[in-house]
C-alpha positions as CSV (number, residue, x, y, z in Angstrom):
1,M,10.3,-31.4,-11.1
2,S,8.6,-29.9,-14.2
3,L,7.3,-26.4,-14.7
4,S,3.8,-25.8,-13.6
5,T,1.0,-24.1,-15.6
6,C,-0.3,-21.0,-13.8
7,G,-3.9,-19.7,-13.7
8,S,-5.8,-18.0,-10.9
9,K,-8.8,-19.7,-9.4
10,T,-10.0,-18.6,-5.9
11,N,-12.7,-19.4,-3.3
12,Q,-15.3,-17.2,-1.8
13,Q,-12.8,-15.2,0.3
14,G,-10.5,-14.6,-2.7
15,R,-8.1,-17.4,-1.6
16,E,-6.4,-19.1,-4.5
17,L,-7.3,-22.7,-5.0
18,I,-4.5,-23.6,-7.4
19,K,-2.5,-26.5,-5.8
20,H,1.2,-25.5,-5.8
21,G,3.2,-28.7,-5.8
22,S,2.1,-31.7,-3.8
23,A,1.5,-32.7,-0.1
24,L,5.0,-34.4,-0.1
25,F,6.7,-31.4,-1.7
26,P,4.6,-28.2,-1.5
27,M,6.2,-26.0,-4.0
28,A,5.7,-25.1,-7.7
29,C,7.9,-23.3,-10.3
30,Y,6.5,-21.0,-12.9
31,D,8.1,-19.4,-15.9
32,D,5.6,-16.6,-16.5
33,D,5.5,-14.6,-19.8
34,L,3.6,-11.4,-18.8
35,S,3.3,-10.3,-22.4
36,L,0.9,-13.2,-23.0
37,E,-0.9,-13.4,-19.7
38,V,-1.0,-11.0,-16.7
39,V,-1.1,-12.3,-13.2
40,P,-4.6,-11.2,-12.0
41,W,-5.4,-10.0,-8.5
42,H,-5.3,-12.9,-6.1
43,W,-3.9,-14.2,-2.8
44,H,-2.8,-17.5,-1.4
45,D,-1.6,-19.1,1.9
46,E,1.8,-19.9,0.3
47,L,4.8,-17.6,0.2
48,E,6.0,-16.4,-3.2
49,A,9.5,-15.4,-4.3
50,V,10.1,-14.1,-7.8
51,V,13.0,-13.0,-10.0
52,V,12.5,-10.9,-13.2
53,T,14.6,-12.7,-15.8
54,E,13.7,-10.4,-18.8
55,G,12.0,-7.0,-19.3
56,S,10.2,-5.2,-16.4
57,A,7.1,-5.9,-14.4
58,I,4.6,-3.8,-12.6
59,L,3.9,-5.4,-9.2
60,S,0.7,-4.3,-7.5
61,V,0.3,-5.1,-3.8
62,A,-2.9,-3.7,-2.3
63,A,-2.8,0.0,-3.0
64,E,0.9,0.1,-3.9
65,K,2.6,-0.3,-7.3
66,F,6.3,-1.1,-7.9
67,I,8.3,-1.4,-11.1
68,I,10.6,-4.5,-10.9
69,R,13.3,-4.7,-13.5
70,Q,15.4,-7.4,-15.1
71,G,17.7,-9.0,-12.4
72,E,15.5,-7.7,-9.6
73,G,12.9,-9.6,-7.6
74,F,10.2,-9.6,-4.9
75,F,8.8,-11.6,-2.0
76,I,5.1,-11.8,-1.3
77,N,3.9,-12.8,2.2
78,A,1.0,-15.3,2.7
79,G,-2.5,-13.8,2.5
80,V,-1.4,-10.7,0.6
81,L,-3.5,-9.4,-2.3
82,H,-1.3,-8.9,-5.4
83,A,-1.1,-8.8,-9.2
84,A,1.5,-8.4,-11.9
85,Q,1.7,-7.3,-15.5
86,D,4.4,-6.3,-18.0
87,F,5.7,-2.7,-17.9
88,G,5.6,-0.8,-21.2
89,D,6.4,-2.7,-24.3
90,S,8.9,-5.0,-22.7
91,K,8.6,-8.8,-23.0
92,C,8.6,-9.7,-19.3
93,H,9.5,-13.1,-18.0
94,L,9.4,-14.1,-14.3
95,H,10.9,-17.1,-12.5
96,S,8.4,-17.6,-9.8
97,L,8.4,-19.9,-6.7
98,V,5.2,-20.5,-4.8
99,F,5.8,-22.6,-1.7
100,H,4.1,-23.6,1.5
101,P,5.9,-22.3,4.7
102,R,6.2,-25.9,6.0
103,L,8.7,-26.8,3.3
104,V,11.2,-24.6,5.2
105,G,9.6,-24.5,8.7
106,G,8.6,-28.1,9.1
107,S,6.0,-28.7,11.9
108,L,4.5,-25.9,14.0
109,D,6.5,-27.0,17.1
110,S,9.9,-26.9,15.3
111,I,12.4,-24.2,16.1
112,F,12.5,-23.4,12.4
113,W,8.8,-22.6,12.3
114,Q,8.7,-20.7,15.6
115,N,11.9,-18.6,15.1
116,Y,11.8,-18.0,11.4
117,I,8.5,-18.7,9.7
118,Q,6.0,-17.6,12.4
119,P,7.5,-14.0,12.7
120,L,6.9,-13.4,9.0
121,L,3.4,-14.9,8.8
122,Q,2.1,-13.1,11.9
123,D,3.4,-9.7,11.0
124,P,0.5,-7.7,9.4
125,L,2.9,-5.0,8.3
126,L,5.0,-7.2,6.2
127,K,3.2,-7.5,2.9
128,C,6.0,-7.7,0.3
129,V,9.7,-7.0,-0.2
130,C,11.0,-5.5,-3.4
131,L,14.5,-6.7,-4.1
132,D,16.3,-4.1,-6.2
133,G,19.8,-5.4,-5.4
134,S,20.8,-2.1,-3.8
135,V,21.9,-3.8,-0.6
136,S,23.9,-7.1,-0.2
137,W,21.0,-9.1,1.4
138,H,18.8,-8.2,-1.6
139,Q,21.4,-9.7,-3.8
140,E,21.7,-12.8,-1.6
141,I,18.0,-13.4,-1.7
142,I,17.8,-12.9,-5.5
143,K,20.6,-15.5,-6.0
144,S,18.9,-17.9,-3.7
145,I,15.6,-17.6,-5.5
146,E,17.2,-18.3,-8.9
147,S,19.3,-21.1,-7.4
148,T,16.1,-22.7,-6.0
149,W,14.3,-22.3,-9.4
150,Q,17.1,-23.9,-11.4
151,S,17.5,-26.8,-8.9
152,A,13.8,-27.5,-8.9
153,V,13.5,-27.4,-12.7
154,S,16.6,-29.6,-13.2
155,G,15.1,-32.4,-11.2
156,N,18.5,-33.8,-10.5
157,A,19.0,-36.4,-7.8
158,G,18.7,-34.7,-4.4
159,Y,17.2,-31.5,-5.8
160,E,14.7,-31.4,-2.9
161,F,17.6,-30.8,-0.5
162,Q,19.0,-28.1,-2.6
163,V,15.6,-26.4,-2.9
164,R,15.0,-26.5,0.8
165,H,18.5,-25.1,1.6
166,S,18.1,-22.2,-0.9
167,L,14.6,-21.3,0.4
168,S,15.9,-21.4,3.9
169,Q,18.5,-18.8,2.9
170,V,15.6,-16.6,1.6
171,I,13.7,-16.9,4.8
172,F,16.9,-16.3,6.9
173,H,17.7,-13.1,5.1
174,L,14.1,-11.8,5.4
175,N,14.1,-12.5,9.1
176,N,17.5,-11.0,9.6
177,N,16.4,-7.7,8.0
178,H,12.8,-7.8,9.4
179,S,13.0,-4.4,11.1
180,V,13.8,-2.5,7.9
181,I,11.3,-4.1,5.4
182,R,8.0,-3.6,7.3
183,S,5.4,-1.3,5.7
184,H,2.8,0.6,7.8
185,P,-0.6,0.4,6.1
186,S,-3.4,2.4,7.8
187,A,-6.5,0.7,9.3
188,K,-8.4,2.0,6.2
189,E,-6.0,0.3,3.8
190,L,-6.2,-3.0,5.7
191,R,-10.1,-2.8,5.7
192,D,-10.1,-1.9,2.0
193,A,-7.9,-4.8,1.1
194,E,-10.3,-7.2,2.9
195,R,-13.3,-5.8,1.1
196,I,-11.6,-5.9,-2.3
197,K,-10.7,-9.6,-1.7
198,I,-14.5,-10.3,-1.3
199,M,-15.6,-8.2,-4.3
200,L,-12.9,-9.6,-6.6
201,Q,-14.0,-13.1,-5.7
202,Y,-17.6,-12.3,-6.4
203,I,-16.7,-11.0,-9.8
204,Q,-14.6,-14.2,-10.5
205,D,-17.4,-16.4,-9.4
206,H,-20.2,-14.6,-11.3
207,H,-18.3,-13.2,-14.4
208,M,-20.7,-15.1,-16.7
209,E,-23.7,-13.2,-15.3
210,D,-25.1,-9.7,-15.9
211,L,-23.2,-7.8,-13.3
212,N,-23.2,-4.2,-12.2
213,T,-21.6,-2.0,-9.6
214,S,-24.6,-2.4,-7.3
215,K,-24.3,-6.2,-7.2
216,I,-20.6,-6.1,-6.7
217,A,-20.9,-3.7,-3.8
218,E,-23.6,-5.8,-2.2
219,S,-21.3,-8.8,-2.1
220,S,-19.1,-7.0,0.4
221,M,-22.0,-5.2,2.1
222,V,-20.9,-1.7,1.1
223,S,-22.5,1.2,-0.9
224,E,-21.8,1.7,-4.6
225,S,-19.8,4.8,-3.8
226,E,-17.7,2.9,-1.3
227,C,-17.2,0.1,-3.8
228,L,-16.0,2.6,-6.4
229,R,-13.7,4.2,-3.8
230,C,-12.2,0.8,-2.8
231,F,-11.5,-0.2,-6.3
232,H,-10.0,3.2,-7.2
233,N,-7.7,3.3,-4.2
234,T,-6.7,-0.3,-4.1
235,I,-6.4,-1.5,-7.7
236,G,-6.8,1.7,-9.7
237,T,-9.7,0.7,-11.9
238,P,-13.5,0.8,-11.7
239,P,-15.2,-2.6,-10.8
240,I,-16.9,-2.9,-14.3
241,Q,-13.6,-2.3,-16.0
242,Y,-11.9,-4.9,-13.9
243,L,-14.8,-7.3,-14.8
244,K,-14.2,-6.7,-18.4
245,Q,-10.5,-7.3,-18.1
246,F,-11.1,-10.5,-16.1
247,R,-13.5,-11.8,-18.8
248,I,-10.9,-11.1,-21.6
249,Q,-8.1,-12.8,-19.6
250,K,-10.3,-15.9,-19.1
251,A,-11.1,-15.9,-22.8
252,A,-7.4,-15.6,-23.7
253,I,-6.7,-18.7,-21.6
254,L,-9.5,-20.7,-23.2
255,L,-8.3,-19.6,-26.7
256,L,-4.9,-21.2,-26.0
257,T,-6.0,-24.3,-24.0
258,T,-9.2,-25.4,-25.9
259,V,-10.5,-25.7,-29.5
260,K,-13.8,-24.1,-28.6
261,K,-15.4,-21.7,-31.1
262,I,-14.8,-18.0,-30.7
263,G,-18.5,-17.3,-30.0
264,D,-18.7,-20.1,-27.5
265,I,-15.7,-18.8,-25.6
266,G,-17.1,-15.2,-25.6
267,A,-20.4,-16.5,-24.2
268,E,-18.7,-18.6,-21.6
269,C,-16.8,-15.6,-20.4
270,G,-19.9,-13.4,-20.1
271,F,-20.0,-11.7,-23.5
272,Q,-23.4,-12.4,-25.1
273,D,-22.7,-10.3,-28.2
274,I,-19.8,-11.7,-30.2
275,S,-19.1,-8.4,-31.9
276,Y,-18.7,-6.7,-28.6
277,F,-16.5,-9.6,-27.4
278,I,-14.2,-9.3,-30.5
279,K,-14.0,-5.5,-30.1
280,S,-13.2,-5.7,-26.4
281,F,-10.6,-8.4,-26.9
282,R,-8.9,-6.3,-29.6
283,Q,-8.8,-3.3,-27.4
284,M,-7.1,-5.2,-24.6
285,K,-4.9,-7.6,-26.6
286,G,-4.2,-5.6,-29.7
287,C,-5.6,-8.3,-32.0
288,S,-8.7,-10.4,-32.6
289,P,-9.4,-13.6,-30.7
290,N,-8.7,-15.7,-33.8
291,Q,-5.4,-13.8,-34.4
292,Y,-4.4,-14.3,-30.7
293,R,-5.0,-18.0,-31.0
294,Q,-3.0,-18.3,-34.2
295,Q,-0.1,-16.2,-33.0
296,N,0.4,-18.0,-29.7
297,N,-0.3,-21.6,-30.7
298,Q,2.5,-21.7,-33.3
């Protein structure tokens, strides 16, 4: 199977709408370069397993942040709000697998689903697992993730069997060590995470419009002060700053995937003043939109 192109698009609840794989084989492989494009805040019904192949990444999961270094990895459970970006000046690459649980678990009445998939999906305390290789089962999962990725990308005859076998090893080790990897978020953290999902989706749906903190707060039926608190505690940035970052990231994607004019891209992403767009883009990306397009389309 070929590598997939990643990009985050979500529905009104913040659920990602990107189709990972197909109905026949619900998994996609991504080779993400975080120095070119961060992974924005999002969530999806699929499970995700990742190995850092170069550099270091900052993984954000709800209100927590982790540094994942080369050779390490992480697992994200279904429905968990998360984001990733490169750490420091490192050029960070990720081998990422996003797969529907049924690829391993089969039907809902199968023993694989009931004994191995369901306990993971139904545990609200199991958000993510950082795999630093410090224990043997971490190492086994990392090897299985990379083996899955390589088998899928090769597309050799029978790769589907190899992929399912390797992913089954990932699920087995997670279940076998279930009791030691559970986190314990408070009721407030869980509530904040749900509110943030709604407000992030509102920003993504309306980023072309003239937004302010009041409108963003209203989308989740909270006060402005509560909105600011949720953003500060969960993703560490004010809502208007997140809006600006989201607009710039959308613009960066359009610069590399279309031949639209710079001013048109700025307007499409919510910047009515082209000078402010160029200034904001330079502040975030370290170069002008035109330079970014030239440097990354070579």
